[in-house]
C-alpha positions as CSV (number, residue, x, y, z in Angstrom):
1,M,21.7,-4.3,-14.6
2,S,18.1,-5.7,-14.9
3,A,15.2,-3.5,-15.8
4,V,13.4,-4.9,-12.8
5,S,14.6,-3.5,-9.5
6,R,13.6,-4.4,-5.9
7,I,12.5,-1.7,-3.6
8,E,14.7,-1.6,-0.6
9,G,13.1,1.1,1.4
10,V,11.2,4.4,1.4
11,E,12.8,7.6,2.4
12,T,11.6,9.3,5.6
13,E,10.7,12.5,3.7
14,V,8.4,10.6,1.3
15,T,6.6,8.9,4.2
16,S,6.1,12.0,6.2
17,R,4.8,13.8,3.1
18,W,2.3,11.0,2.6
19,A,1.2,11.3,6.3
20,E,0.8,15.1,6.0
21,H,-1.2,14.6,2.8
22,A,-3.4,12.0,4.4
23,L,-4.1,14.0,7.5
24,A,-4.9,17.1,5.3
25,T,-7.2,15.0,3.1
26,L,-9.0,13.6,6.1
27,A,-9.6,17.2,7.4
28,D,-10.8,18.4,4.0
29,A,-13.3,15.5,4.0
30,G,-14.6,16.7,7.4
31,L,-13.2,13.8,9.4
32,R,-11.3,14.3,12.6
33,R,-7.5,13.8,12.3
34,G,-6.8,12.7,15.8
35,G,-6.9,9.5,17.8
36,A,-7.3,6.2,15.8
37,R,-7.1,7.8,12.3
38,R,-3.9,9.6,13.1
39,A,-2.4,6.4,14.7
40,V,-3.3,4.4,11.6
41,V,-1.9,7.0,9.2
42,E,1.3,7.2,11.2
43,A,1.6,3.4,11.3
44,L,1.0,3.1,7.6
45,S,3.6,5.8,6.9
46,R,6.3,3.6,8.6
47,H,5.6,0.6,6.3
48,D,7.4,0.4,2.9
49,C,4.8,-1.9,1.4
50,A,1.3,-3.4,2.0
51,V,0.5,-4.3,5.5
52,T,-2.5,-6.4,6.7
53,A,-5.2,-4.9,8.9
54,L,-4.4,-7.6,11.5
55,D,-0.7,-6.6,11.5
56,L,-1.7,-2.9,12.0
57,D,-4.1,-3.9,14.7
58,D,-1.3,-5.9,16.5
59,E,1.1,-2.9,16.1
60,L,-1.5,-0.4,17.4
61,R,-2.6,-2.4,20.4
62,R,0.9,-2.3,21.8
63,R,1.0,1.6,21.8
64,Q,-0.4,3.8,24.5
65,P,-3.2,4.4,24.3
66,P,-4.1,1.3,22.3
67,V,-6.3,1.5,19.3
68,G,-9.2,-0.9,19.0
69,R,-9.6,-3.3,16.1
70,A,-12.9,-1.8,14.9
71,S,-11.2,1.7,14.8
72,V,-8.4,0.3,12.7
73,Y,-10.7,-1.3,10.2
74,R,-12.9,1.8,10.1
75,A,-9.9,4.1,9.5
76,L,-8.6,1.8,6.7
77,E,-12.0,1.9,5.0
78,Q,-12.1,5.7,5.2
79,L,-8.5,6.0,3.9
80,E,-9.4,3.7,1.0
81,Q,-12.6,5.6,0.2
82,L,-10.5,8.8,0.0
83,G,-7.9,7.2,-2.3
84,L,-5.2,7.4,0.3
85,V,-4.6,3.6,0.5
86,Q,-5.1,0.8,-1.9
87,R,-6.5,-2.5,-0.8
88,M,-5.1,-5.6,-2.3
89,E,-5.3,-9.3,-1.7
90,V,-2.0,-10.4,-0.4
91,C,-2.5,-14.1,0.5
92,R,-5.5,-16.5,0.5
93,G,-8.2,-13.9,1.1
94,T,-6.2,-11.7,3.4
95,A,-6.2,-8.0,2.4
96,G,-3.3,-5.7,2.6
97,Y,-3.3,-1.9,2.6
98,E,-0.7,0.2,1.0
99,R,-0.2,3.9,0.8
100,V,-1.1,5.7,-2.4
101,D,1.6,8.2,-3.2
102,P,0.0,11.5,-4.3
103,T,2.7,11.9,-6.9
104,G,1.6,8.7,-8.6
105,H,4.9,6.9,-8.0
106,H,4.1,3.2,-7.3
107,H,5.5,-0.3,-7.4
108,H,4.1,-3.7,-8.0
109,H,4.3,-7.0,-6.1
110,A,5.3,-10.6,-6.6
111,I,3.5,-12.7,-3.9
112,C,4.3,-16.3,-2.9
113,R,1.2,-18.5,-2.9
114,D,2.7,-20.8,-0.3
115,C,4.1,-18.5,2.4
116,G,2.6,-15.1,1.5
117,R,6.0,-13.4,1.1
118,M,5.6,-10.2,-0.8
119,V,8.4,-8.8,-3.0
120,P,7.8,-5.2,-4.2
121,F,9.4,-4.3,-7.6
122,E,9.6,-1.6,-10.2
123,D,10.0,-2.2,-13.9
124,P,10.2,0.8,-16.3
125,S,9.6,-1.5,-19.3
126,L,6.4,-2.7,-17.7
127,E,5.2,0.9,-17.3
128,Q,6.1,1.6,-20.9
129,A,4.2,-1.5,-22.1
130,I,1.1,-0.4,-20.1
131,G,1.4,3.1,-21.8
132,K,1.6,1.5,-25.2
133,L,-1.4,-0.7,-24.4
134,S,-3.3,2.4,-23.4
135,E,-2.6,4.0,-26.8
136,S,-3.5,0.9,-28.8
137,L,-6.8,0.4,-26.9
138,D,-7.5,4.1,-27.2
139,F,-8.3,3.9,-23.5
140,E,-7.0,6.3,-20.8
141,I,-5.6,4.1,-18.1
142,T,-5.7,6.2,-14.9
143,E,-4.4,3.5,-12.5
144,H,-3.2,-0.1,-12.5
145,D,-1.9,-2.8,-10.3
146,V,0.3,-5.7,-11.3
147,V,0.4,-8.6,-8.9
148,L,2.5,-11.6,-9.9
149,R,1.7,-14.8,-8.0
150,G,3.8,-17.9,-7.7
151,R,6.3,-19.5,-5.4
152,C,9.3,-17.7,-3.8
153,E,12.8,-19.2,-3.9
154,N,12.4,-20.7,-0.3
155,C,9.1,-22.4,-1.1
156,S,10.1,-23.7,-4.5
157,N,13.1,-25.6,-3.1
């Protein structure tokens, strides 16, 4: 078995814990938890990996009542400022937003430069190497992201 494993899905319990945590954090910050913010939090909790603002916008326009594009972007910005989501470039200047697990559990991404396909992965040896690097640099690493860019199997054929 390889040290690198693909993420196949996120348990419902984990996503609902994140949504509860996000809504509580919004309330603690003095922001209302209803309407567009709640809709964005609930939508993010259903995604296993990063999702673009446009994809969220499309998803939330189909619900009743629909959520406006400006509200989606504003909610994502607030969630990012509160450390509840992480913004990352997913393809050619397009940003994706991914939930930040309050327990610190995370995964990394391999992204195809041609089609934008994103493959999440976990690698314990990579985490160990980052820990060793932290020690050798005498630098406390509090967070990190690893994004591998290249060409997926479909695009390299």
